[in-house]
VMD Tcl script that builds the backbone (N, CA, C; Angstrom):
set m [mol new atoms 456]
animate dup $m
set s [atomselect $m all]
$s set {name element resname resid chain x y z} {
  {N N MET 1 A -59.256 -85.050 -39.483}
  {CA C MET 1 A -59.951 -84.059 -40.002}
  {C C MET 1 A -58.682 -84.211 -40.897}
  {N N THR 2 A -59.421 -83.420 -42.682}
  {CA C THR 2 A -58.425 -83.426 -43.592}
  {C C THR 2 A -57.867 -81.873 -43.462}
  {N N ASP 3 A -57.131 -81.329 -44.610}
  {CA C ASP 3 A -56.154 -80.302 -44.141}
  {C C ASP 3 A -57.775 -79.532 -44.603}
  {N N LEU 4 A -58.051 -79.902 -45.926}
  {CA C LEU 4 A -58.914 -79.244 -46.974}
  {C C LEU 4 A -60.561 -78.936 -46.148}
  {N N ALA 5 A -60.766 -80.356 -44.953}
  {CA C ALA 5 A -62.565 -79.975 -44.662}
  {C C ALA 5 A -61.981 -78.614 -43.171}
  {N N LEU 6 A -60.321 -79.025 -42.207}
  {CA C LEU 6 A -60.278 -78.468 -41.692}
  {C C LEU 6 A -59.619 -76.416 -42.354}
  {N N GLY 7 A -60.155 -76.218 -43.441}
  {CA C GLY 7 A -59.336 -74.961 -43.608}
  {C C GLY 7 A -60.904 -74.633 -44.084}
  {N N ILE 8 A -61.795 -75.497 -44.861}
  {CA C ILE 8 A -63.509 -74.437 -45.095}
  {C C ILE 8 A -63.716 -74.725 -43.555}
  {N N ALA 9 A -63.637 -75.584 -42.134}
  {CA C ALA 9 A -64.010 -75.255 -41.148}
  {C C ALA 9 A -63.484 -73.912 -40.238}
  {N N LEU 10 A -62.261 -74.122 -40.342}
  {CA C LEU 10 A -61.481 -72.713 -40.454}
  {C C LEU 10 A -62.256 -71.303 -40.996}
  {N N ASP 11 A -62.417 -70.729 -41.815}
  {CA C ASP 11 A -62.904 -70.075 -42.947}
  {C C ASP 11 A -64.120 -69.627 -42.368}
  {N N SER 12 A -64.657 -71.315 -42.175}
  {CA C SER 12 A -66.211 -71.050 -41.799}
  {C C SER 12 A -66.944 -70.172 -40.398}
  {N N ALA 13 A -65.530 -70.567 -39.469}
  {CA C ALA 13 A -65.409 -70.293 -38.053}
  {C C ALA 13 A -65.162 -68.644 -37.995}
  {N N LEU 14 A -64.754 -68.117 -38.779}
  {CA C LEU 14 A -63.686 -66.907 -38.882}
  {C C LEU 14 A -65.031 -65.917 -39.608}
  {N N ASP 15 A -65.255 -66.752 -39.941}
  {CA C ASP 15 A -66.486 -65.312 -41.585}
  {C C ASP 15 A -67.147 -65.245 -40.113}
  {N N SER 16 A -67.616 -66.233 -39.889}
  {CA C SER 16 A -68.935 -65.749 -38.386}
  {C C SER 16 A -68.275 -65.560 -37.422}
  {N N ALA 17 A -67.200 -65.301 -36.983}
  {CA C ALA 17 A -66.573 -64.388 -35.691}
  {C C ALA 17 A -66.943 -63.417 -35.954}
  {N N LEU 18 A -66.196 -63.066 -37.200}
  {CA C LEU 18 A -66.139 -61.673 -37.742}
  {C C LEU 18 A -67.339 -60.543 -37.644}
  {N N ASP 19 A -67.808 -61.344 -38.478}
  {CA C ASP 19 A -69.642 -60.911 -38.093}
  {C C ASP 19 A -69.960 -60.836 -37.598}
  {N N SER 20 A -70.176 -61.451 -36.305}
  {CA C SER 20 A -70.736 -61.118 -35.097}
  {C C SER 20 A -69.039 -59.644 -34.748}
  {N N ALA 21 A -68.237 -59.480 -34.954}
  {CA C ALA 21 A -67.398 -58.601 -34.239}
  {C C ALA 21 A -67.402 -57.089 -35.121}
  {N N LEU 22 A -67.994 -57.303 -36.083}
  {CA C LEU 22 A -67.614 -55.678 -36.535}
  {C C LEU 22 A -68.627 -54.508 -36.157}
  {N N ASP 23 A -69.548 -55.070 -35.006}
  {CA C ASP 23 A -69.707 -53.933 -34.189}
  {C C ASP 23 A -68.896 -54.042 -33.116}
  {N N PHE 24 A -67.926 -53.132 -32.959}
  {CA C PHE 24 A -65.890 -52.847 -32.034}
  {C C PHE 24 A -67.097 -52.408 -31.072}
  {N N GLY 25 A -68.306 -51.804 -30.994}
  {CA C GLY 25 A -68.527 -51.113 -30.026}
  {C C GLY 25 A -69.586 -51.389 -28.965}
  {N N THR 26 A -69.790 -52.837 -29.153}
  {CA C THR 26 A -69.775 -53.655 -28.904}
  {C C THR 26 A -69.343 -54.794 -28.118}
  {N N ALA 27 A -68.002 -54.882 -28.867}
  {CA C ALA 27 A -67.601 -55.680 -28.337}
  {C C ALA 27 A -66.630 -55.915 -26.910}
  {N N LEU 28 A -66.515 -53.771 -27.350}
  {CA C LEU 28 A -65.562 -53.302 -25.940}
  {C C LEU 28 A -66.040 -53.780 -25.111}
  {N N PRO 29 A -64.850 -53.123 -24.253}
  {CA C PRO 29 A -65.446 -53.533 -22.901}
  {C C PRO 29 A -66.231 -52.308 -21.663}
  {N N ALA 30 A -66.906 -52.361 -20.915}
  {CA C ALA 30 A -68.324 -51.592 -20.779}
  {C C ALA 30 A -67.229 -50.136 -20.647}
  {N N PRO 31 A -68.697 -49.321 -21.358}
  {CA C PRO 31 A -67.376 -47.677 -21.101}
  {C C PRO 31 A -67.369 -47.676 -19.800}
  {N N GLN 32 A -66.587 -46.679 -19.069}
  {CA C GLN 32 A -66.856 -46.467 -17.713}
  {C C GLN 32 A -66.973 -44.925 -17.525}
  {N N PRO 33 A -67.592 -44.501 -16.306}
  {CA C PRO 33 A -68.393 -43.450 -15.744}
  {C C PRO 33 A -67.526 -42.098 -16.451}
  {N N TRP 34 A -68.444 -41.098 -16.913}
  {CA C TRP 34 A -67.758 -40.259 -17.724}
  {C C TRP 34 A -66.975 -39.083 -16.330}
  {N N ASP 35 A -65.742 -39.092 -16.207}
  {CA C ASP 35 A -64.989 -37.920 -15.184}
  {C C ASP 35 A -64.835 -36.261 -15.470}
  {N N GLU 36 A -64.499 -35.801 -15.061}
  {CA C GLU 36 A -64.782 -33.624 -15.116}
  {C C GLU 36 A -63.676 -34.012 -15.752}
  {N N ARG 37 A -63.281 -34.860 -17.122}
  {CA C ARG 37 A -61.867 -34.783 -17.719}
  {C C ARG 37 A -63.251 -34.344 -19.168}
  {N N THR 38 A -64.595 -34.545 -19.423}
  {CA C THR 38 A -65.109 -34.401 -20.497}
  {C C THR 38 A -66.583 -33.621 -19.871}
  {N N SER 39 A -66.685 -32.425 -18.907}
  {CA C SER 39 A -67.117 -32.050 -18.872}
  {C C SER 39 A -66.869 -30.873 -19.280}
  {N N THR 40 A -67.197 -30.140 -20.323}
  {CA C THR 40 A -66.084 -29.151 -20.718}
  {C C THR 40 A -67.676 -28.137 -21.550}
  {N N MET 41 A -68.098 -28.915 -22.270}
  {CA C MET 41 A -69.062 -28.882 -23.545}
  {C C MET 41 A -69.782 -27.324 -22.778}
  {N N THR 42 A -69.874 -26.022 -24.129}
  {CA C THR 42 A -71.146 -25.549 -23.491}
  {C C THR 42 A -72.181 -25.377 -24.033}
  {N N THR 43 A -72.836 -26.748 -25.172}
  {CA C THR 43 A -73.975 -26.841 -25.371}
  {C C THR 43 A -74.373 -28.456 -25.669}
  {N N SER 44 A -75.681 -28.749 -26.175}
  {CA C SER 44 A -76.109 -29.696 -26.061}
  {C C SER 44 A -74.766 -30.479 -27.295}
  {N N ASP 45 A -74.306 -31.916 -26.356}
  {CA C ASP 45 A -73.167 -33.356 -26.774}
  {C C ASP 45 A -72.843 -33.527 -28.316}
  {N N GLU 46 A -74.544 -33.478 -28.243}
  {CA C GLU 46 A -75.429 -33.852 -29.521}
  {C C GLU 46 A -74.193 -33.418 -30.646}
  {N N PHE 47 A -74.591 -32.467 -31.400}
  {CA C PHE 47 A -73.919 -31.278 -32.409}
  {C C PHE 47 A -72.498 -30.832 -32.377}
  {N N THR 48 A -71.757 -31.132 -30.974}
  {CA C THR 48 A -71.209 -30.410 -31.194}
  {C C THR 48 A -69.446 -30.561 -31.578}
  {N N ALA 49 A -68.691 -30.345 -31.588}
  {CA C ALA 49 A -67.141 -30.963 -31.978}
  {C C ALA 49 A -66.481 -31.710 -30.857}
  {N N ILE 50 A -65.733 -32.536 -30.511}
  {CA C ILE 50 A -64.884 -32.813 -29.740}
  {C C ILE 50 A -63.873 -32.138 -29.052}
  {N N SER 51 A -63.897 -31.807 -27.833}
  {CA C SER 51 A -63.092 -30.778 -26.732}
  {C C SER 51 A -61.855 -31.183 -27.079}
  {N N GLU 52 A -60.209 -30.192 -25.999}
  {CA C GLU 52 A -59.461 -31.034 -26.102}
  {C C GLU 52 A -59.379 -31.827 -24.579}
  {N N PRO 53 A -59.570 -31.781 -23.648}
  {CA C PRO 53 A -59.779 -32.294 -22.737}
  {C C PRO 53 A -61.025 -33.632 -22.737}
  {N N GLN 54 A -62.206 -33.715 -23.924}
  {CA C GLN 54 A -62.742 -34.348 -24.349}
  {C C GLN 54 A -61.668 -35.824 -25.402}
  {N N THR 55 A -61.092 -35.264 -25.701}
  {CA C THR 55 A -59.946 -35.830 -26.438}
  {C C THR 55 A -59.068 -36.553 -25.731}
  {N N GLN 56 A -58.443 -36.510 -24.851}
  {CA C GLN 56 A -57.652 -36.851 -24.266}
  {C C GLN 56 A -58.209 -37.270 -23.108}
  {N N ALA 57 A -59.283 -37.561 -22.522}
  {CA C ALA 57 A -60.477 -38.826 -22.016}
  {C C ALA 57 A -60.393 -39.727 -23.178}
  {N N MET 58 A -61.360 -39.633 -23.843}
  {CA C MET 58 A -61.139 -40.443 -25.210}
  {C C MET 58 A -59.927 -41.521 -25.479}
  {N N ARG 59 A -58.859 -40.575 -25.372}
  {CA C ARG 59 A -57.429 -41.143 -25.380}
  {C C ARG 59 A -56.849 -42.447 -24.742}
  {N N ALA 60 A -57.414 -41.505 -23.081}
  {CA C ALA 60 A -57.262 -42.226 -22.520}
  {C C ALA 60 A -57.990 -43.898 -21.583}
  {N N ASP 61 A -59.024 -43.549 -22.333}
  {CA C ASP 61 A -60.222 -44.459 -22.094}
  {C C ASP 61 A -59.747 -46.207 -23.626}
  {N N LEU 62 A -59.484 -45.225 -24.669}
  {CA C LEU 62 A -58.753 -45.766 -26.032}
  {C C LEU 62 A -57.521 -47.011 -25.742}
  {N N GLU 63 A -56.625 -45.716 -25.353}
  {CA C GLU 63 A -55.562 -46.868 -24.328}
  {C C GLU 63 A -55.573 -48.162 -23.277}
  {N N GLU 64 A -56.842 -47.830 -22.398}
  {CA C GLU 64 A -57.218 -49.379 -21.432}
  {C C GLU 64 A -57.627 -49.684 -22.162}
  {N N GLN 65 A -58.399 -49.961 -23.566}
  {CA C GLN 65 A -59.022 -51.242 -24.327}
  {C C GLN 65 A -57.895 -51.883 -25.200}
  {N N LEU 66 A -57.254 -50.845 -25.318}
  {CA C LEU 66 A -55.996 -51.332 -26.153}
  {C C LEU 66 A -55.278 -52.593 -25.364}
  {N N GLN 67 A -54.604 -52.185 -24.020}
  {CA C GLN 67 A -54.496 -52.663 -23.330}
  {C C GLN 67 A -54.958 -53.895 -22.847}
  {N N TRP 68 A -55.871 -53.867 -22.621}
  {CA C TRP 68 A -57.336 -55.085 -21.891}
  {C C TRP 68 A -57.931 -55.965 -23.402}
  {N N ARG 69 A -57.075 -55.549 -24.563}
  {CA C ARG 69 A -57.435 -56.395 -25.487}
  {C C ARG 69 A -56.102 -57.381 -25.671}
  {N N GLU 70 A -54.509 -56.770 -25.373}
  {CA C GLU 70 A -53.368 -57.155 -25.970}
  {C C GLU 70 A -52.957 -58.527 -25.640}
  {N N VAL 71 A -53.654 -58.074 -23.430}
  {CA C VAL 71 A -53.721 -59.107 -23.038}
  {C C VAL 71 A -54.643 -59.890 -23.716}
  {N N GLN 72 A -55.885 -59.813 -24.012}
  {CA C GLN 72 A -56.993 -60.735 -23.693}
  {C C GLN 72 A -55.941 -61.586 -25.308}
  {N N LEU 73 A -55.511 -60.781 -26.442}
  {CA C LEU 73 A -55.063 -61.408 -27.650}
  {C C LEU 73 A -53.826 -62.292 -27.383}
  {N N ARG 74 A -52.422 -62.063 -26.027}
  {CA C ARG 74 A -51.870 -63.191 -25.765}
  {C C ARG 74 A -52.712 -64.293 -25.397}
  {N N ASP 75 A -53.380 -64.274 -24.051}
  {CA C ASP 75 A -54.252 -65.304 -24.225}
  {C C ASP 75 A -55.050 -66.507 -24.883}
  {N N LEU 76 A -55.588 -65.920 -25.863}
  {CA C LEU 76 A -55.964 -66.209 -26.207}
  {C C LEU 76 A -55.215 -67.448 -27.543}
  {N N ARG 77 A -53.744 -66.708 -27.548}
  {CA C ARG 77 A -52.845 -67.017 -28.469}
  {C C ARG 77 A -52.012 -68.901 -28.049}
  {N N ALA 78 A -51.756 -67.783 -26.765}
  {CA C ALA 78 A -51.731 -68.799 -26.190}
  {C C ALA 78 A -52.072 -70.429 -25.368}
  {N N ALA 79 A -53.311 -70.223 -25.530}
  {CA C ALA 79 A -54.542 -71.022 -25.639}
  {C C ALA 79 A -54.766 -71.825 -27.228}
  {N N VAL 80 A -54.594 -71.054 -27.590}
  {CA C VAL 80 A -54.368 -71.248 -29.542}
  {C C VAL 80 A -53.340 -73.079 -29.647}
  {N N ASP 81 A -52.080 -72.912 -28.966}
  {CA C ASP 81 A -50.469 -73.317 -28.846}
  {C C ASP 81 A -51.047 -74.268 -28.000}
  {N N GLY 82 A -51.988 -74.522 -26.989}
  {CA C GLY 82 A -51.785 -75.110 -25.569}
  {C C GLY 82 A -52.677 -76.725 -26.747}
  {N N GLY 83 A -53.152 -77.247 -27.633}
  {CA C GLY 83 A -53.215 -78.205 -28.149}
  {C C GLY 83 A -54.483 -78.642 -27.555}
  {N N ASN 84 A -55.653 -77.655 -28.422}
  {CA C ASN 84 A -56.327 -78.188 -28.037}
  {C C ASN 84 A -56.718 -78.671 -29.393}
  {N N ASP 85 A -58.772 -79.528 -29.032}
  {CA C ASP 85 A -59.088 -80.352 -29.877}
  {C C ASP 85 A -59.530 -79.434 -31.399}
  {N N ASP 86 A -59.928 -80.061 -32.274}
  {CA C ASP 86 A -59.988 -79.071 -33.875}
  {C C ASP 86 A -60.968 -78.167 -33.437}
  {N N THR 87 A -61.972 -79.150 -32.881}
  {CA C THR 87 A -62.542 -77.724 -32.938}
  {C C THR 87 A -63.508 -76.264 -31.911}
  {N N ALA 88 A -62.235 -76.846 -30.856}
  {CA C ALA 88 A -62.113 -75.778 -29.505}
  {C C ALA 88 A -60.783 -74.934 -30.298}
  {N N ARG 89 A -59.980 -75.786 -30.647}
  {CA C ARG 89 A -59.103 -74.351 -31.983}
  {C C ARG 89 A -59.939 -73.604 -32.939}
  {N N LEU 90 A -60.303 -74.072 -33.580}
  {CA C LEU 90 A -60.914 -73.342 -34.741}
  {C C LEU 90 A -62.041 -71.939 -34.012}
  {N N ALA 91 A -62.232 -71.813 -32.676}
  {CA C ALA 91 A -63.277 -71.343 -32.345}
  {C C ALA 91 A -61.893 -70.025 -31.526}
  {N N LEU 92 A -61.060 -70.546 -31.023}
  {CA C LEU 92 A -60.242 -70.054 -30.621}
  {C C LEU 92 A -59.553 -69.256 -31.599}
  {N N LEU 93 A -59.268 -69.723 -32.658}
  {CA C LEU 93 A -58.515 -69.226 -33.481}
  {C C LEU 93 A -59.268 -68.134 -34.466}
  {N N ALA 94 A -61.123 -67.882 -34.500}
  {CA C ALA 94 A -61.607 -67.418 -34.369}
  {C C ALA 94 A -61.604 -65.916 -32.953}
  {N N ASP 95 A -61.886 -66.705 -32.743}
  {CA C ASP 95 A -61.534 -65.266 -30.976}
  {C C ASP 95 A -60.255 -64.440 -31.980}
  {N N VAL 96 A -59.568 -64.964 -32.027}
  {CA C VAL 96 A -58.152 -64.473 -31.729}
  {C C VAL 96 A -58.113 -63.316 -33.395}
  {N N ALA 97 A -58.451 -63.963 -34.518}
  {CA C ALA 97 A -58.476 -63.029 -35.364}
  {C C ALA 97 A -59.625 -61.968 -35.212}
  {N N ALA 98 A -61.135 -62.235 -34.611}
  {CA C ALA 98 A -61.775 -61.625 -34.300}
  {C C ALA 98 A -61.117 -60.255 -33.406}
  {N N THR 99 A -60.399 -61.070 -32.757}
  {CA C THR 99 A -59.512 -59.981 -31.453}
  {C C THR 99 A -58.752 -58.957 -32.026}
  {N N GLU 100 A -57.499 -59.527 -32.746}
  {CA C GLU 100 A -56.545 -58.916 -33.765}
  {C C GLU 100 A -57.446 -57.905 -34.015}
  {N N ARG 101 A -58.383 -58.000 -35.169}
  {CA C ARG 101 A -59.134 -56.572 -35.664}
  {C C ARG 101 A -59.739 -55.643 -34.425}
  {N N ALA 102 A -60.006 -55.511 -33.860}
  {CA C ALA 102 A -60.805 -54.826 -32.243}
  {C C ALA 102 A -58.954 -54.142 -31.834}
  {N N VAL 103 A -57.726 -55.331 -32.353}
  {CA C VAL 103 A -56.683 -54.742 -31.650}
  {C C VAL 103 A -56.164 -53.456 -32.600}
  {N N ALA 104 A -56.472 -53.546 -33.846}
  {CA C ALA 104 A -56.114 -52.837 -34.691}
  {C C ALA 104 A -56.695 -51.582 -35.119}
  {N N GLU 105 A -58.232 -51.851 -35.289}
  {CA C GLU 105 A -59.211 -50.837 -35.002}
  {C C GLU 105 A -59.220 -49.847 -34.166}
  {N N LEU 106 A -58.666 -50.203 -32.428}
  {CA C LEU 106 A -58.010 -49.284 -31.478}
  {C C LEU 106 A -56.607 -48.621 -32.118}
  {N N ARG 107 A -56.075 -49.115 -32.182}
  {CA C ARG 107 A -54.732 -48.452 -32.948}
  {C C ARG 107 A -54.738 -47.371 -34.383}
  {N N ARG 108 A -55.787 -48.234 -34.685}
  {CA C ARG 108 A -56.031 -46.310 -35.866}
  {C C ARG 108 A -56.535 -45.287 -35.170}
  {N N ALA 109 A -57.736 -45.797 -34.239}
  {CA C ALA 109 A -58.358 -44.393 -33.474}
  {C C ALA 109 A -57.591 -43.984 -32.580}
  {N N LEU 110 A -55.776 -44.294 -31.899}
  {CA C LEU 110 A -54.999 -43.599 -31.145}
  {C C LEU 110 A -54.446 -42.785 -32.313}
  {N N GLU 111 A -54.060 -43.458 -33.792}
  {CA C GLU 111 A -53.546 -42.676 -34.991}
  {C C GLU 111 A -53.967 -41.434 -34.998}
  {N N ARG 112 A -55.267 -41.632 -35.554}
  {CA C ARG 112 A -56.222 -40.144 -35.413}
  {C C ARG 112 A -55.903 -39.027 -34.435}
  {N N ILE 113 A -56.040 -39.622 -32.897}
  {CA C ILE 113 A -56.104 -38.613 -32.101}
  {C C ILE 113 A -54.725 -37.695 -32.543}
  {N N GLU 114 A -53.209 -39.019 -32.549}
  {CA C GLU 114 A -52.189 -38.269 -32.931}
  {C C GLU 114 A -52.375 -37.219 -33.869}
  {N N GLU 115 A -52.763 -37.880 -34.824}
  {CA C GLU 115 A -52.698 -36.910 -36.472}
  {C C GLU 115 A -53.671 -35.383 -36.335}
  {N N GLY 116 A -54.384 -35.507 -35.075}
  {CA C GLY 116 A -55.269 -34.342 -34.734}
  {C C GLY 116 A -56.627 -34.474 -35.930}
  {N N SER 117 A -57.447 -36.063 -36.347}
  {CA C SER 117 A -58.538 -36.452 -37.342}
  {C C SER 117 A -59.549 -36.982 -36.747}
  {N N TYR 118 A -59.635 -37.860 -35.223}
  {CA C TYR 118 A -60.019 -38.266 -34.116}
  {C C TYR 118 A -61.087 -36.915 -33.858}
  {N N GLY 119 A -62.653 -37.051 -34.531}
  {CA C GLY 119 A -63.970 -36.622 -33.887}
  {C C GLY 119 A -63.809 -36.238 -35.600}
  {N N ARG 120 A -63.395 -36.708 -36.757}
  {CA C ARG 120 A -63.999 -35.705 -37.935}
  {C C ARG 120 A -64.228 -37.048 -38.837}
  {N N CYS 121 A -65.470 -36.315 -39.356}
  {CA C CYS 121 A -65.669 -38.156 -40.814}
  {C C CYS 121 A -64.641 -38.337 -41.625}
  {N N ALA 122 A -64.604 -39.369 -41.602}
  {CA C ALA 122 A -63.515 -39.716 -42.866}
  {C C ALA 122 A -63.864 -39.829 -43.989}
  {N N ASP 123 A -65.189 -39.070 -44.935}
  {CA C ASP 123 A -65.929 -38.958 -45.564}
  {C C ASP 123 A -66.010 -37.341 -46.043}
  {N N CYS 124 A -66.807 -36.518 -45.419}
  {CA C CYS 124 A -67.059 -35.705 -45.501}
  {C C CYS 124 A -66.497 -34.678 -44.535}
  {N N ALA 125 A -65.410 -34.914 -43.017}
  {CA C ALA 125 A -64.186 -34.019 -42.822}
  {C C ALA 125 A -65.702 -33.377 -41.968}
  {N N GLY 126 A -66.549 -33.337 -41.128}
  {CA C GLY 126 A -67.839 -32.758 -40.363}
  {C C GLY 126 A -67.221 -33.942 -38.998}
  {N N ALA 127 A -67.615 -32.639 -38.632}
  {CA C ALA 127 A -67.287 -33.031 -36.592}
  {C C ALA 127 A -68.011 -34.163 -36.825}
  {N N ILE 128 A -67.523 -34.965 -35.947}
  {CA C ILE 128 A -68.640 -36.178 -35.410}
  {C C ILE 128 A -68.534 -35.703 -34.173}
  {N N PRO 129 A -69.636 -35.411 -33.543}
  {CA C PRO 129 A -70.593 -35.297 -32.389}
  {C C PRO 129 A -70.015 -35.806 -30.813}
  {N N PHE 130 A -69.258 -35.666 -29.888}
  {CA C PHE 130 A -69.056 -35.949 -28.745}
  {C C PHE 130 A -70.182 -37.496 -28.420}
  {N N GLY 131 A -71.345 -36.595 -28.265}
  {CA C GLY 131 A -71.648 -37.624 -27.789}
  {C C GLY 131 A -72.175 -39.391 -28.816}
  {N N ARG 132 A -72.096 -38.595 -29.780}
  {CA C ARG 132 A -71.427 -40.578 -30.778}
  {C C ARG 132 A -70.367 -41.285 -30.310}
  {N N LEU 133 A -68.790 -40.414 -30.172}
  {CA C LEU 133 A -68.335 -40.715 -30.007}
  {C C LEU 133 A -67.972 -41.066 -28.785}
  {N N LYS 134 A -68.909 -40.861 -27.385}
  {CA C LYS 134 A -69.051 -41.539 -25.869}
  {C C LYS 134 A -69.334 -43.171 -26.352}
  {N N ILE 135 A -70.642 -43.456 -27.154}
  {CA C ILE 135 A -71.127 -43.829 -27.110}
  {C C ILE 135 A -70.767 -45.419 -28.315}
  {N N ARG 136 A -69.719 -45.001 -29.446}
  {CA C ARG 136 A -68.504 -45.526 -30.255}
  {C C ARG 136 A -67.229 -44.536 -30.375}
  {N N PRO 137 A -66.909 -44.915 -29.673}
  {CA C PRO 137 A -65.464 -44.704 -29.854}
  {C C PRO 137 A -64.699 -44.456 -31.277}
  {N N LEU 138 A -64.992 -45.847 -31.777}
  {CA C LEU 138 A -64.278 -45.348 -33.001}
  {C C LEU 138 A -65.278 -45.581 -33.620}
  {N N ALA 139 A -66.016 -45.245 -34.167}
  {CA C ALA 139 A -66.255 -44.786 -35.673}
  {C C ALA 139 A -65.101 -43.494 -36.283}
  {N N ARG 140 A -65.681 -43.699 -37.437}
  {CA C ARG 140 A -64.530 -43.140 -37.978}
  {C C ARG 140 A -65.934 -42.270 -38.712}
  {N N TYR 141 A -66.496 -42.162 -39.024}
  {CA C TYR 141 A -67.858 -40.960 -39.589}
  {C C TYR 141 A -68.922 -40.943 -39.133}
  {N N CYS 142 A -69.244 -39.285 -39.608}
  {CA C CYS 142 A -70.761 -38.975 -39.484}
  {C C CYS 142 A -72.085 -39.595 -39.425}
  {N N ILE 143 A -73.042 -39.419 -38.219}
  {CA C ILE 143 A -73.676 -40.109 -38.929}
  {C C ILE 143 A -74.993 -40.330 -39.965}
  {N N ALA 144 A -74.514 -38.857 -40.507}
  {CA C ALA 144 A -74.923 -39.222 -42.147}
  {C C ALA 144 A -74.019 -39.885 -42.894}
  {N N CYS 145 A -73.628 -39.694 -42.631}
  {CA C CYS 145 A -72.131 -40.529 -43.589}
  {C C CYS 145 A -71.912 -42.187 -43.367}
  {N N GLN 146 A -72.100 -42.703 -42.276}
  {CA C GLN 146 A -72.356 -43.296 -41.769}
  {C C GLN 146 A -73.202 -44.515 -41.933}
  {N N ARG 147 A -74.868 -43.790 -42.029}
  {CA C ARG 147 A -76.234 -44.245 -42.718}
  {C C ARG 147 A -75.909 -44.361 -44.499}
  {N N ARG 148 A -75.100 -44.019 -45.570}
  {CA C ARG 148 A -74.972 -43.766 -46.461}
  {C C ARG 148 A -73.883 -45.524 -46.152}
  {N N HIS 149 A -72.698 -45.449 -45.962}
  {CA C HIS 149 A -71.815 -46.506 -46.079}
  {C C HIS 149 A -72.628 -48.041 -45.961}
  {N N GLU 150 A -74.346 -48.081 -44.519}
  {CA C GLU 150 A -74.681 -49.148 -43.902}
  {C C GLU 150 A -75.688 -49.394 -45.363}
  {N N ILE 151 A -75.777 -48.578 -46.558}
  {CA C ILE 151 A -76.883 -48.392 -47.680}
  {C C ILE 151 A -76.436 -49.253 -48.504}
  {N N ARG 152 A -75.017 -48.875 -48.676}
  {CA C ARG 152 A -74.750 -50.419 -49.677}
  {C C ARG 152 A -74.303 -50.951 -50.104}
}
mol reanalyze $m
mol bondsrecalc $m
mol representation Tube
mol addrep $m
């Protein structure tokens, strides 16, 4: 395979993998059952901002997911270096790119926790409901702002 053909095939494979990895909520490991760390809510969690115990529970979950993704990334990189045929190598490179993106997104979420902005919408600064964060721990937008982004 020529360098140009390999480059075109790699671009196509990466585009496909990144398209399928855009929804990080489904790309992450299945969430674990919530424990007493998340049970401090006083009203419906659909409209309630995230509390400190809930933030700590989310941090622990995100850190666990980050560790898992970093191990996955290390293993994928080792497999790429393992000398596969071009097709398998392209697929592995696409998986590496998608996993690198997931790792970066997890790190950004953990940075937002440290900054105190986790659970706040990046557009309107309103509270992101805990129920949304349980389902999509990497959510950066409230539902209304997310809808506006999807329309664009």
